[in-house]
Structures are given as structure tokens and as C-alpha cells.
GULO-907085 format. One record per atom (N, C-alpha, C): residue in one letter; z, x, y; atom name; residue number from 0. Coordinates in pm, 1 decimal, m for minus. Layout:
# GULO-907085
[r 'A'; [Z; X; Y]; 'CA'; NUM]
...
This chain:
# GULO-907085
[r 'X'; [8250.9; 16557.9; 12643.5]; 'N'; 0]
[r 'X'; [8230.8; 16611.4; 12511.2]; 'CA'; 0]
[r 'X'; [8350.6; 16600.3; 12434.7]; 'C'; 0]
[r 'X'; [8475.1; 16630.9; 12504.5]; 'N'; 1]
[r 'X'; [8603.9; 16611.0; 12421.6]; 'CA'; 1]
[r 'X'; [8638.3; 16481.8; 12400.1]; 'C'; 1]
[r 'X'; [8613.7; 16388.8; 12500.2]; 'N'; 2]
[r 'X'; [8643.6; 16249.1; 12483.8]; 'CA'; 2]
[r 'X'; [8538.4; 16194.1; 12372.2]; 'C'; 2]
[r 'X'; [8440.3; 16219.9; 12359.2]; 'N'; 3]
[r 'X'; [8336.9; 16188.6; 12249.7]; 'CA'; 3]
[r 'X'; [8388.5; 16230.4; 12127.0]; 'C'; 3]
[r 'X'; [8429.2; 16349.3; 12111.9]; 'N'; 4]
[r 'X'; [8481.0; 16402.3; 11986.8]; 'CA'; 4]
[r 'X'; [8606.1; 16328.2; 11941.7]; 'C'; 4]
[r 'X'; [8694.2; 16287.9; 12042.3]; 'N'; 5]
[r 'X'; [8822.7; 16222.1; 11997.8]; 'CA'; 5]
[r 'X'; [8780.4; 16080.8; 11962.6]; 'C'; 5]
[r 'X'; [8697.3; 16012.3; 12033.8]; 'N'; 6]
[r 'X'; [8658.3; 15881.8; 11995.3]; 'CA'; 6]
[r 'X'; [8592.9; 15870.4; 11855.5]; 'C'; 6]
[r 'X'; [8495.6; 15971.2; 11832.8]; 'N'; 7]
[r 'X'; [8434.0; 15984.7; 11680.5]; 'CA'; 7]
[r 'X'; [8542.7; 16004.6; 11579.5]; 'C'; 7]
[r 'X'; [8649.6; 16078.7; 11613.0]; 'N'; 8]
[r 'X'; [8751.6; 16110.6; 11508.2]; 'CA'; 8]
[r 'X'; [8831.5; 15975.1; 11496.2]; 'C'; 8]
[r 'X'; [8864.1; 15894.5; 11589.2]; 'N'; 9]
[r 'X'; [8936.0; 15782.4; 11594.3]; 'CA'; 9]
[r 'X'; [8850.2; 15668.1; 11508.5]; 'C'; 9]
[r 'X'; [8725.8; 15670.7; 11537.3]; 'N'; 10]
[r 'X'; [8641.8; 15566.0; 11463.5]; 'CA'; 10]
[r 'X'; [8645.5; 15594.0; 11318.4]; 'C'; 10]
[r 'X'; [8619.3; 15726.2; 11291.4]; 'N'; 11]
[r 'X'; [8620.4; 15757.3; 11142.6]; 'CA'; 11]
[r 'X'; [8751.4; 15741.0; 11067.3]; 'C'; 11]
[r 'X'; [8860.4; 15762.0; 11136.7]; 'N'; 12]
[r 'X'; [8985.4; 15767.1; 11063.2]; 'CA'; 12]
[r 'X'; [9084.8; 15653.9; 11109.9]; 'C'; 12]
[r 'X'; [9035.0; 15542.2; 11161.8]; 'N'; 13]
[r 'X'; [9134.9; 15453.2; 11210.8]; 'CA'; 13]
[r 'X'; [9201.0; 15382.4; 11107.7]; 'C'; 13]
[r 'X'; [9153.4; 15378.4; 10979.2]; 'N'; 14]
[r 'X'; [9214.9; 15316.5; 10873.0]; 'CA'; 14]
[r 'X'; [9346.6; 15397.6; 10822.0]; 'C'; 14]
[r 'X'; [9359.8; 15520.3; 10880.8]; 'N'; 15]
[r 'X'; [9488.2; 15598.9; 10832.9]; 'CA'; 15]
[r 'X'; [9601.0; 15588.8; 10934.6]; 'C'; 15]
[r 'X'; [9580.1; 15507.9; 11051.7]; 'N'; 16]
[r 'X'; [9674.0; 15509.2; 11157.3]; 'CA'; 16]
[r 'X'; [9781.2; 15386.8; 11145.8]; 'C'; 16]
[r 'X'; [9773.3; 15296.3; 11041.4]; 'N'; 17]
[r 'X'; [9852.6; 15184.2; 11039.7]; 'CA'; 17]
[r 'X'; [10003.5; 15222.3; 11021.6]; 'C'; 17]
[r 'X'; [10048.9; 15283.0; 10918.5]; 'N'; 18]
[r 'X'; [10178.9; 15310.7; 10890.5]; 'CA'; 18]
[r 'X'; [10229.8; 15438.7; 10973.6]; 'C'; 18]
[r 'X'; [10144.9; 15533.0; 10989.4]; 'N'; 19]
[r 'X'; [10192.3; 15619.6; 11085.0]; 'CA'; 19]
[r 'X'; [10234.1; 15593.1; 11212.9]; 'C'; 19]
[r 'X'; [10173.0; 15478.3; 11264.3]; 'N'; 20]
[r 'X'; [10209.3; 15417.1; 11408.2]; 'CA'; 20]
[r 'X'; [10354.5; 15348.6; 11391.3]; 'C'; 20]
[r 'X'; [10376.1; 15294.5; 11281.0]; 'N'; 21]
[r 'X'; [10504.7; 15229.2; 11267.0]; 'CA'; 21]
[r 'X'; [10616.1; 15332.4; 11238.4]; 'C'; 21]
[r 'X'; [10581.8; 15448.9; 11177.0]; 'N'; 22]
[r 'X'; [10684.2; 15546.6; 11149.0]; 'CA'; 22]
[r 'X'; [10703.1; 15620.3; 11290.1]; 'C'; 22]
[r 'X'; [10609.2; 15646.6; 11371.2]; 'N'; 23]
[r 'X'; [10615.6; 15710.2; 11503.3]; 'CA'; 23]
[r 'X'; [10703.1; 15628.8; 11592.2]; 'C'; 23]
[r 'X'; [10673.6; 15489.7; 11579.1]; 'N'; 24]
[r 'X'; [10750.6; 15395.4; 11678.8]; 'CA'; 24]
[r 'X'; [10896.1; 15399.3; 11633.2]; 'C'; 24]
[r 'X'; [10930.3; 15400.1; 11514.9]; 'N'; 25]
[r 'X'; [11068.2; 15409.7; 11477.8]; 'CA'; 25]
[r 'X'; [11143.2; 15531.7; 11526.1]; 'C'; 25]
[r 'X'; [11072.1; 15648.2; 11506.0]; 'N'; 26]
[r 'X'; [11112.7; 15774.8; 11564.9]; 'CA'; 26]
[r 'X'; [11138.5; 15774.3; 11703.4]; 'C'; 26]
[r 'X'; [11042.0; 15711.6; 11781.2]; 'N'; 27]
[r 'X'; [11054.9; 15709.0; 11920.9]; 'CA'; 27]
[r 'X'; [11174.8; 15608.9; 11967.6]; 'C'; 27]
[r 'X'; [11190.9; 15505.0; 11886.0]; 'N'; 28]
[r 'X'; [11289.8; 15398.6; 11931.8]; 'CA'; 28]
[r 'X'; [11431.7; 15494.7; 11893.9]; 'C'; 28]
[r 'X'; [11436.6; 15555.4; 11783.2]; 'N'; 29]
[r 'X'; [11562.2; 15626.4; 11755.8]; 'CA'; 29]
[r 'X'; [11595.0; 15740.2; 11854.3]; 'C'; 29]
[r 'X'; [11486.0; 15803.1; 11903.6]; 'N'; 30]
[r 'X'; [11514.2; 15910.5; 12017.8]; 'CA'; 30]
[r 'X'; [11546.3; 15840.8; 12136.7]; 'C'; 30]
[r 'X'; [11488.1; 15741.4; 12188.2]; 'N'; 31]
[r 'X'; [11537.2; 15669.1; 12298.2]; 'CA'; 31]
[r 'X'; [11670.5; 15619.9; 12292.0]; 'C'; 31]
[r 'X'; [11716.9; 15574.0; 12186.8]; 'N'; 32]
[r 'X'; [11871.3; 15529.6; 12164.8]; 'CA'; 32]
[r 'X'; [11951.6; 15654.6; 12167.8]; 'C'; 32]
[r 'X'; [11915.9; 15759.0; 12104.8]; 'N'; 33]
[r 'X'; [11998.2; 15878.6; 12099.3]; 'CA'; 33]
[r 'X'; [12007.8; 15945.0; 12227.9]; 'C'; 33]
[r 'X'; [11919.3; 15954.2; 12318.3]; 'N'; 34]
[r 'X'; [11917.0; 16011.9; 12438.9]; 'CA'; 34]
[r 'X'; [11970.0; 15907.8; 12557.2]; 'C'; 34]
[r 'X'; [11990.2; 15784.9; 12507.6]; 'N'; 35]
[r 'X'; [12034.1; 15694.4; 12608.6]; 'CA'; 35]
[r 'X'; [11933.4; 15630.1; 12704.1]; 'C'; 35]
[r 'X'; [11812.5; 15628.9; 12660.1]; 'N'; 36]
[r 'X'; [11704.0; 15570.7; 12752.5]; 'CA'; 36]
[r 'X'; [11678.1; 15420.2; 12708.6]; 'C'; 36]
[r 'X'; [11782.5; 15340.1; 12714.3]; 'N'; 37]
[r 'X'; [11768.2; 15201.6; 12653.5]; 'CA'; 37]
[r 'X'; [11744.4; 15110.8; 12782.2]; 'C'; 37]
[r 'X'; [11759.3; 15152.0; 12894.9]; 'N'; 38]
[r 'X'; [11727.0; 15061.8; 13017.2]; 'CA'; 38]
[r 'X'; [11593.1; 15105.6; 13091.3]; 'C'; 38]
[r 'X'; [11504.2; 15157.4; 13020.3]; 'N'; 39]
[r 'X'; [11375.3; 15202.9; 13082.8]; 'CA'; 39]
[r 'X'; [11276.9; 15120.3; 13017.0]; 'C'; 39]
[r 'X'; [11163.8; 15107.3; 13102.0]; 'N'; 40]
[r 'X'; [11042.2; 15042.1; 13034.1]; 'CA'; 40]
[r 'X'; [10971.6; 15122.0; 12926.6]; 'C'; 40]
[r 'X'; [10992.1; 15236.8; 12918.0]; 'N'; 41]
[r 'X'; [10935.6; 15320.6; 12821.8]; 'CA'; 41]
[r 'X'; [10976.3; 15276.1; 12680.7]; 'C'; 41]
[r 'X'; [11081.0; 15200.3; 12668.3]; 'N'; 42]
[r 'X'; [11128.1; 15145.2; 12538.2]; 'CA'; 42]
[r 'X'; [11025.4; 15042.3; 12500.5]; 'C'; 42]
[r 'X'; [10950.4; 14983.8; 12578.0]; 'N'; 43]
[r 'X'; [10842.9; 14875.6; 12527.4]; 'CA'; 43]
[r 'X'; [10735.9; 14943.5; 12455.9]; 'C'; 43]
[r 'X'; [10702.9; 15063.4; 12488.6]; 'N'; 44]
[r 'X'; [10589.3; 15134.6; 12424.6]; 'CA'; 44]
[r 'X'; [10622.5; 15141.7; 12269.3]; 'C'; 44]
[r 'X'; [10727.1; 15187.6; 12203.2]; 'N'; 45]
[r 'X'; [10735.1; 15175.3; 12058.9]; 'CA'; 45]
[r 'X'; [10757.7; 15021.6; 12007.1]; 'C'; 45]
[r 'X'; [10796.5; 14951.1; 12094.5]; 'N'; 46]
[r 'X'; [10814.7; 14799.9; 12047.7]; 'CA'; 46]
[r 'X'; [10680.6; 14745.1; 12028.2]; 'C'; 46]
[r 'X'; [10583.2; 14787.3; 12117.6]; 'N'; 47]
[r 'X'; [10439.8; 14732.8; 12103.5]; 'CA'; 47]
[r 'X'; [10372.4; 14800.6; 11994.9]; 'C'; 47]
[r 'X'; [10408.3; 14937.6; 11974.8]; 'N'; 48]
[r 'X'; [10323.9; 15003.8; 11875.8]; 'CA'; 48]
[r 'X'; [10368.2; 14952.2; 11715.1]; 'C'; 48]
[r 'X'; [10479.2; 14897.2; 11702.2]; 'N'; 49]
[r 'X'; [10523.6; 14858.7; 11571.8]; 'CA'; 49]
[r 'X'; [10436.7; 14738.7; 11534.5]; 'C'; 49]
[r 'X'; [10406.8; 14633.0; 11603.1]; 'N'; 50]
[r 'X'; [10313.2; 14524.8; 11564.2]; 'CA'; 50]
[r 'X'; [10179.6; 14564.1; 11548.2]; 'C'; 50]
[r 'X'; [10126.7; 14657.8; 11634.4]; 'N'; 51]
[r 'X'; [10000.1; 14714.9; 11633.9]; 'CA'; 51]
[r 'X'; [9976.4; 14785.7; 11504.4]; 'C'; 51]
[r 'X'; [10068.8; 14872.8; 11465.4]; 'N'; 52]
[r 'X'; [10060.2; 14944.7; 11336.4]; 'CA'; 52]
[r 'X'; [10065.5; 14864.7; 11214.9]; 'C'; 52]
[r 'X'; [10135.6; 14757.8; 11215.5]; 'N'; 53]
[r 'X'; [10161.9; 14652.1; 11103.6]; 'CA'; 53]
[r 'X'; [10017.8; 14593.2; 11092.2]; 'C'; 53]
[r 'X'; [9971.5; 14538.1; 11207.6]; 'N'; 54]
[r 'X'; [9842.1; 14472.3; 11213.4]; 'CA'; 54]
[r 'X'; [9726.6; 14556.1; 11165.8]; 'C'; 54]
[r 'X'; [9719.2; 14674.7; 11195.9]; 'N'; 55]
[r 'X'; [9631.4; 14774.5; 11169.8]; 'CA'; 55]
[r 'X'; [9634.0; 14789.1; 11008.9]; 'C'; 55]
[r 'X'; [9747.1; 14817.9; 10952.8]; 'N'; 56]
[r 'X'; [9769.8; 14837.5; 10819.5]; 'CA'; 56]
[r 'X'; [9718.4; 14716.4; 10732.6]; 'C'; 56]
[r 'X'; [9758.0; 14594.7; 10769.0]; 'N'; 57]
[r 'X'; [9716.4; 14479.2; 10716.3]; 'CA'; 57]
[r 'X'; [9565.1; 14449.2; 10704.8]; 'C'; 57]
[r 'X'; [9506.5; 14476.5; 10825.6]; 'N'; 58]
[r 'X'; [9358.1; 14466.2; 10853.3]; 'CA'; 58]
[r 'X'; [9287.8; 14558.0; 10758.9]; 'C'; 58]
[r 'X'; [9330.1; 14689.7; 10755.5]; 'N'; 59]
[r 'X'; [9258.7; 14786.6; 10665.5]; 'CA'; 59]
[r 'X'; [9275.0; 14759.2; 10529.5]; 'C'; 59]
[r 'X'; [9400.0; 14707.9; 10485.5]; 'N'; 60]
[r 'X'; [9423.0; 14669.0; 10342.0]; 'CA'; 60]
[r 'X'; [9310.4; 14558.7; 10303.6]; 'C'; 60]
[r 'X'; [9316.6; 14454.9; 10386.9]; 'N'; 61]
[r 'X'; [9228.8; 14349.4; 10357.7]; 'CA'; 61]
[r 'X'; [9075.0; 14394.4; 10351.5]; 'C'; 61]
[r 'X'; [9038.9; 14484.2; 10452.2]; 'N'; 62]
[r 'X'; [8903.2; 14527.6; 10461.7]; 'CA'; 62]
[r 'X'; [8869.0; 14616.7; 10346.5]; 'C'; 62]
[r 'X'; [8958.7; 14725.9; 10321.4]; 'N'; 63]
[r 'X'; [8915.3; 14825.3; 10235.2]; 'CA'; 63]
[r 'X'; [8966.4; 14809.8; 10094.0]; 'C'; 63]
[r 'X'; [9067.5; 14736.1; 10074.1]; 'N'; 64]
[r 'X'; [9136.2; 14716.7; 9941.8]; 'CA'; 64]
[r 'X'; [9095.8; 14585.0; 9859.4]; 'C'; 64]
[r 'X'; [9181.8; 14564.0; 9768.8]; 'N'; 65]
[r 'X'; [9161.2; 14446.0; 9683.8]; 'CA'; 65]
[r 'X'; [9287.6; 14351.6; 9722.4]; 'C'; 65]
[r 'X'; [9302.1; 14311.4; 9854.4]; 'N'; 66]
[r 'X'; [9407.8; 14227.4; 9908.8]; 'CA'; 66]
[r 'X'; [9379.6; 14083.4; 9877.2]; 'C'; 66]
């Protein structure tokens, strides 16, 4: 039930996740550098989220906007 409602929410609102993913990634990168976690594999997570967020933003702009 909970998973179904989460998936329904994501399907309805996926077009709003492009730039917030990029912002979240930058905040995570800054936090990792601030706390000295630069030699861990967790640093790859925000690095992967940045292109995903940019791709999502461009895709949604092309799909919903006058791009």
C-alpha cells in the first residue's frame, strides 16, 4: 500500500524533480567535503544524481514546454 502510493506520487510529480535533484546533489557534495568524506564510495551518489537531474529537467522541458 505504501509503496503503491509512493510510486503513484512519483509518477504524477516526476516533472518537478529535475532541478531539486541537482540542488540536493550539490548540498550532499558540499556536506561530504565539509565532513571529510571524500575517500568513500558514497561520494558517487551525488555525482550520479547531478546528470540524472539535468537529464530529467531537459526531458521535461522538451516534453511539457515550448523548447
